[in-house]
C-alpha positions, 0 to 999 in steps of 0.5 A, a space after each residue: 647723398 643728403 638722404 644718407 646724411 639724414 639716415 646717419 643723423 637719425 641713427 646717431 640721435 637714437 644711439 645718443 638717446 639710448 646711452 643717456 642715463 635717467 635719474 629718478 628719486 627713490 623714496 626710502 626710510 631710515 631702516 632701508 639703509 641697513 636692510 639693503 646692505 648699502 650702509 655696510 657696503 659704503 662703509 667698507 668702501 670708506 664712505 661716511 653717509 649723511 642725510 642732507 636737506 635739498 637746500 644744503 646739498 650744494 654746501 655739502 658738496 663744497 665740504 666733499 660730500 656727494 649725492 649717493 645713487 643706487 645704480 641700475 646698469 641694465 636699465 641705465 637708471 640712477 636713483 637718488 635716495 630720498 626720505 619722506 621728509 625730503 632729506 637726500 642721502 649724501 656721502 663723503 669718502 674718508 679714505 682711499 
């Protein structure tokens, strides 16, 4: 009986680990937004984009901004978009 619980615990732990998303930084440049089509896509969804310093992200979140991620569902990875000087891409929904 104890062996069964140990087996079930091991399986559940592996499933939980597999379902977790990994978060990474993706180094981009200013032109990447246009060339990737992300700027057009987010503007069509009613979002205003803004680059923010890392220490300002918490303040921007109070203003309604959120960090913009590039999502890879297959690999379960979400990438935060960062410029070489450390600015992070944030966005705010301006319409529903």
